[in-house]
KOLROTOR-715933 format. One record per residue (C-alpha): x, y, z; residue number from 1. Coordinates in Angstrom, 1 decimal. Example, Ala and Ser with C-alpha at 12.3 -4.5 7.8 and 13.67 -1.06 7.14 Angstrom:
<rs>
R,12.3,-4.5,7.8,1
R,13.7,-1.1,7.1,2
</rs>
This chain:
<rs>
R,-60.6,18.7,78.6,1
R,-62.2,21.0,75.6,2
R,-60.8,24.3,74.7,3
R,-62.9,27.4,75.7,4
R,-64.3,29.7,72.8,5
R,-61.7,31.9,71.3,6
R,-63.2,34.8,69.5,7
R,-60.1,36.4,68.1,8
R,-58.7,35.2,64.9,9
R,-57.2,38.4,63.5,10
R,-54.2,36.4,62.5,11
R,-55.9,33.9,60.5,12
R,-58.1,36.4,58.7,13
R,-54.8,38.3,57.8,14
R,-52.9,35.5,56.6,15
R,-56.1,34.8,54.4,16
R,-56.2,38.1,53.0,17
R,-52.5,37.9,52.2,18
R,-53.0,34.5,50.4,19
R,-56.0,35.9,48.5,20
R,-54.1,38.9,47.3,21
R,-51.1,36.8,46.1,22
R,-53.5,34.6,44.1,23
R,-55.1,37.7,42.8,24
R,-51.8,39.2,41.4,25
R,-50.8,35.9,40.0,26
R,-54.0,35.6,37.9,27
R,-54.1,39.1,36.8,28
R,-50.3,39.8,36.0,29
R,-48.4,36.5,35.8,30
R,-50.9,34.0,34.2,31
R,-51.8,34.7,30.4,32
R,-55.5,34.1,30.0,33
R,-56.5,32.1,32.8,34
R,-60.0,31.6,31.5,35
R,-58.7,29.4,28.8,36
R,-57.9,26.7,31.5,37
R,-61.6,26.7,32.5,38
R,-62.8,26.4,29.0,39
R,-60.2,23.6,28.3,40
R,-61.4,21.8,31.5,41
R,-64.8,21.8,30.5,42
R,-64.2,20.4,27.0,43
R,-62.0,17.7,28.5,44
R,-65.1,16.8,30.9,45
R,-67.2,16.6,27.8,46
R,-64.9,14.5,26.0,47
R,-64.3,12.2,28.7,48
R,-67.9,11.9,29.4,49
R,-68.7,11.0,25.7,50
R,-65.8,8.3,26.1,51
R,-67.7,7.1,29.3,52
R,-71.0,6.7,27.6,53
R,-69.3,5.1,24.3,54
R,-68.0,2.5,26.8,55
R,-71.4,1.8,28.1,56
R,-72.5,0.7,24.6,57
R,-72.5,-3.2,24.0,58
R,-71.6,-5.1,26.8,59
R,-69.4,-3.2,29.5,60
R,-67.1,-5.2,31.4,61
R,-69.0,-8.3,30.3,62
R,-72.3,-7.3,31.4,63
R,-75.3,-8.1,29.2,64
R,-77.4,-5.1,28.9,65
R,-80.8,-4.6,27.1,66
R,-79.9,-3.6,23.9,67
R,-83.1,-1.4,23.2,68
R,-83.2,0.4,26.7,69
R,-79.3,0.9,26.4,70
R,-79.5,2.5,22.9,71
R,-82.3,4.6,24.1,72
R,-80.4,5.9,27.2,73
R,-77.2,6.4,25.2,74
R,-79.1,8.5,22.5,75
R,-80.7,10.7,25.4,76
R,-77.4,11.4,27.1,77
R,-75.3,11.9,24.2,78
R,-78.0,14.4,22.8,79
R,-77.7,16.1,26.4,80
R,-73.9,16.2,26.1,81
R,-74.3,17.7,22.6,82
R,-76.8,20.4,23.9,83
R,-74.5,21.3,26.8,84
R,-71.4,21.7,24.5,85
R,-73.2,23.9,22.4,86
R,-74.3,26.0,25.4,87
R,-70.7,26.2,26.6,88
R,-69.8,27.6,23.2,89
R,-72.7,30.1,23.6,90
R,-71.6,31.2,26.9,91
R,-67.9,31.2,26.3,92
R,-67.6,35.0,26.3,93
R,-69.2,35.3,29.9,94
R,-67.0,32.7,31.1,95
R,-63.9,34.5,30.0,96
R,-65.1,37.3,32.2,97
R,-65.6,35.5,35.3,98
R,-61.9,35.4,36.4,99
R,-61.7,39.2,36.7,100
R,-64.3,39.2,39.4,101
R,-62.9,35.9,41.1,102
R,-59.4,37.5,41.0,103
R,-60.8,40.7,42.7,104
R,-62.2,38.7,45.3,105
R,-58.6,38.2,46.6,106
R,-59.1,41.4,48.6,107
R,-61.6,39.5,50.7,108
R,-59.5,36.6,51.4,109
R,-58.4,33.2,49.7,110
R,-61.4,31.6,51.3,111
R,-63.8,33.6,49.2,112
R,-62.0,32.6,45.8,113
R,-62.0,28.9,47.0,114
R,-65.8,29.3,47.8,115
R,-66.5,30.5,44.1,116
R,-64.7,27.3,42.6,117
R,-67.7,24.9,43.3,118
R,-70.0,27.2,41.4,119
R,-67.5,26.9,38.5,120
R,-67.4,23.2,38.9,121
R,-71.0,23.1,38.9,122
R,-71.2,24.8,35.5,123
R,-68.7,22.4,34.1,124
R,-70.3,19.3,35.5,125
R,-74.0,20.5,35.3,126
R,-74.7,17.5,32.7,127
R,-73.1,15.0,34.9,128
R,-75.5,16.2,37.8,129
R,-78.6,15.9,35.5,130
R,-77.6,12.2,34.4,131
R,-77.4,11.4,38.1,132
R,-81.0,12.8,38.7,133
R,-82.3,10.9,35.7,134
R,-80.8,7.7,36.6,135
R,-81.7,8.0,40.3,136
R,-85.4,8.5,39.5,137
R,-85.3,5.8,37.0,138
R,-83.8,3.4,39.5,139
R,-86.3,4.5,42.3,140
R,-89.3,3.8,39.8,141
R,-87.6,0.3,38.8,142
R,-87.2,-0.7,42.3,143
R,-90.8,0.3,43.5,144
R,-92.4,-1.3,40.6,145
R,-90.5,-4.6,41.4,146
R,-91.5,-4.3,44.9,147
R,-95.1,-3.7,44.2,148
R,-95.5,-6.4,41.2,149
R,-93.5,-8.8,43.7,150
R,-96.5,-8.6,46.2,151
R,-99.1,-8.9,43.4,152
R,-97.4,-12.1,42.4,153
R,-97.4,-13.5,45.9,154
R,-101.3,-12.7,46.2,155
R,-100.7,-9.9,48.7,156
R,-101.3,-6.1,48.8,157
R,-100.5,-3.1,51.0,158
R,-103.6,-2.0,53.1,159
R,-103.2,1.7,53.4,160
R,-106.0,1.9,56.1,161
R,-104.5,-0.9,58.4,162
R,-100.8,0.1,57.4,163
R,-100.0,-3.5,56.7,164
R,-99.5,-6.1,54.0,165
R,-102.3,-8.6,53.9,166
R,-103.5,-11.4,51.5,167
R,-105.8,-10.5,48.5,168
R,-107.4,-12.6,45.8,169
R,-106.4,-11.1,42.2,170
R,-108.3,-12.1,39.2,171
R,-106.4,-14.2,36.4,172
R,-106.0,-11.0,34.3,173
R,-104.4,-9.3,36.9,174
R,-101.7,-11.9,37.7,175
R,-101.2,-12.3,34.0,176
R,-100.4,-8.6,33.6,177
R,-98.5,-8.3,36.7,178
R,-96.2,-11.4,35.7,179
R,-95.6,-9.7,32.3,180
R,-94.6,-6.3,33.9,181
R,-92.5,-7.9,36.7,182
R,-90.7,-10.0,34.1,183
R,-90.1,-7.0,32.1,184
R,-88.9,-4.9,34.8,185
R,-86.6,-7.7,36.1,186
R,-84.8,-8.0,32.7,187
R,-84.4,-4.2,32.5,188
R,-83.0,-3.8,36.0,189
R,-79.2,-4.7,35.1,190
R,-79.2,-1.9,32.6,191
R,-80.7,0.6,34.9,192
R,-78.5,-0.5,37.7,193
R,-75.3,-0.1,35.7,194
R,-76.3,3.5,34.7,195
R,-77.3,4.5,38.1,196
R,-74.0,2.9,39.8,197
R,-71.8,4.8,37.0,198
R,-73.4,8.3,37.4,199
R,-73.9,7.9,41.1,200
R,-69.9,7.3,41.3,201
R,-69.3,10.3,39.0,202
R,-71.6,12.6,41.2,203
R,-69.7,11.2,44.3,204
R,-66.4,12.4,42.8,205
R,-67.6,15.9,42.1,206
R,-69.1,16.0,45.7,207
R,-65.8,14.8,47.2,208
R,-63.9,17.6,45.4,209
R,-66.4,20.2,46.6,210
R,-65.9,18.7,50.1,211
R,-62.1,18.9,49.8,212
R,-62.4,22.6,48.9,213
R,-64.8,23.3,51.8,214
R,-62.5,21.6,54.3,215
R,-59.5,23.6,52.8,216
R,-61.3,26.6,53.2,217
R,-62.4,26.1,56.9,218
R,-58.8,25.0,57.8,219
R,-57.4,28.4,56.4,220
R,-59.8,30.2,58.8,221
R,-59.6,27.7,61.8,222
R,-56.0,26.6,61.8,223
R,-54.5,27.2,65.1,224
R,-51.9,29.4,63.8,225
R,-51.7,32.0,66.7,226
R,-51.7,29.2,69.2,227
R,-49.1,27.6,67.4,228
R,-46.9,30.7,67.3,229
R,-47.5,31.0,71.2,230
R,-46.4,27.3,71.6,231
R,-43.3,28.0,69.6,232
R,-42.2,30.8,72.0,233
R,-43.3,28.8,75.0,234
R,-46.2,30.8,75.9,235
R,-49.1,28.3,75.5,236
R,-50.3,26.5,78.7,237
R,-53.6,24.7,79.3,238
R,-54.8,22.6,82.4,239
R,-52.7,19.5,81.2,240
R,-49.5,21.7,82.0,241
R,-50.2,22.2,85.5,242
R,-49.5,19.6,88.3,243
R,-48.9,19.8,92.1,244
R,-45.9,18.3,93.8,245
R,-45.9,17.4,97.4,246
R,-42.9,18.9,99.3,247
R,-42.2,17.2,102.8,248
R,-42.2,20.0,105.3,249
R,-41.8,20.0,109.3,250
R,-43.0,23.2,110.8,251
R,-40.7,24.9,113.4,252
R,-41.3,24.0,117.1,253
R,-41.5,27.8,117.7,254
R,-44.4,28.1,115.3,255
R,-46.6,25.1,117.2,256
R,-48.5,26.1,120.1,257
R,-48.0,24.1,123.4,258
R,-51.4,22.8,123.6,259
R,-52.0,21.5,120.0,260
R,-49.8,20.2,117.4,261
R,-50.2,21.8,113.9,262
R,-50.0,19.5,110.9,263
R,-48.7,21.4,107.8,264
R,-48.7,20.4,104.2,265
R,-46.7,22.1,101.5,266
R,-47.3,21.9,97.7,267
R,-45.5,23.2,94.7,268
R,-47.2,24.2,91.6,269
R,-45.3,23.4,88.5,270
R,-46.3,24.4,84.9,271
R,-44.8,22.4,82.1,272
R,-44.8,23.1,78.4,273
R,-47.8,21.8,76.5,274
R,-47.2,19.1,73.9,275
R,-47.8,20.0,70.2,276
R,-50.7,17.6,69.8,277
R,-52.7,19.8,72.4,278
R,-51.9,22.8,70.1,279
R,-53.6,20.9,67.0,280
R,-56.6,20.0,69.2,281
R,-57.6,23.7,69.5,282
R,-59.2,25.3,66.4,283
R,-58.0,29.0,66.1,284
R,-61.3,30.3,64.9,285
R,-63.4,28.8,67.5,286
R,-61.1,27.6,70.4,287
R,-58.6,29.2,72.7,288
R,-56.0,27.9,75.4,289
R,-57.6,27.7,78.7,290
R,-57.1,30.1,81.7,291
R,-56.9,28.1,84.7,292
R,-59.6,29.4,87.2,293
R,-59.0,29.4,90.9,294
R,-61.7,27.0,91.7,295
R,-59.6,24.5,89.7,296
R,-56.8,24.5,91.9,297
R,-59.0,23.8,94.8,298
R,-60.3,20.7,93.0,299
R,-56.9,19.6,92.0,300
R,-55.7,19.9,95.5,301
R,-58.7,18.2,96.9,302
R,-58.4,15.2,94.5,303
R,-54.7,14.7,95.5,304
R,-55.7,14.8,99.1,305
R,-58.2,11.9,98.6,306
R,-55.8,10.0,96.4,307
R,-53.1,10.1,99.3,308
</rs>
């Protein structure tokens, strides 16, 4: 049975603000120059990316890449990394001032501070995101070109008006050019595929870190803290905690009329403590423990009578 909406999450918000103030005090008074950590991390990312590009030179993990295309891509990406490194050096004074407003966000809660971290990660890894876009576009063009030229080599084409692939008689020079371009794209495909896989994996790692921060931020606001406290003191109940017990009972002859016989059934309403797993199935910010309505008792009694 799902939990009903629960609008009160004052305890979660209070804990969030307390944690935010603690992090703010830690950054302002106990950590000397926290901006150095961000700049150091950005330079480490640049060094690791240069090392990654250097490892793609030649024949990485035994793969035979196209030398000319590989050198061209490496030159473009290395130039992009150098340009981004100079840009980081240029905005270094601005980056050093970012930690003061981030620390002051502690008054609004730790969740606001965690929400600002993906923006900083985007600044550090913007070049990796650009590399992913470049390789994704190049990979898409490569795949599309191979598909189109393969239809030409088979003597087919796509009819836009009829929305189908049909046969077509190409002239010899068209088939000759299609064969040359298809062979060229086919030999360049392994190089493009390697770059696409590498930078897609890098982009996926950044996305997973951002997703982890997002989940952590949501858990701070939606963790069933108030319900957990109620469960610890024995005041958390839901529908699964209620059950009816049948009590055999024979009415007194003095209460029965002489002409008719009265049948009487007695049930005892028992309430037991809810399991801990039920507590964590109710999110504090959106859920609440269930208040059992009167209609539910009638339905429960009717169900028991049908079964027995």
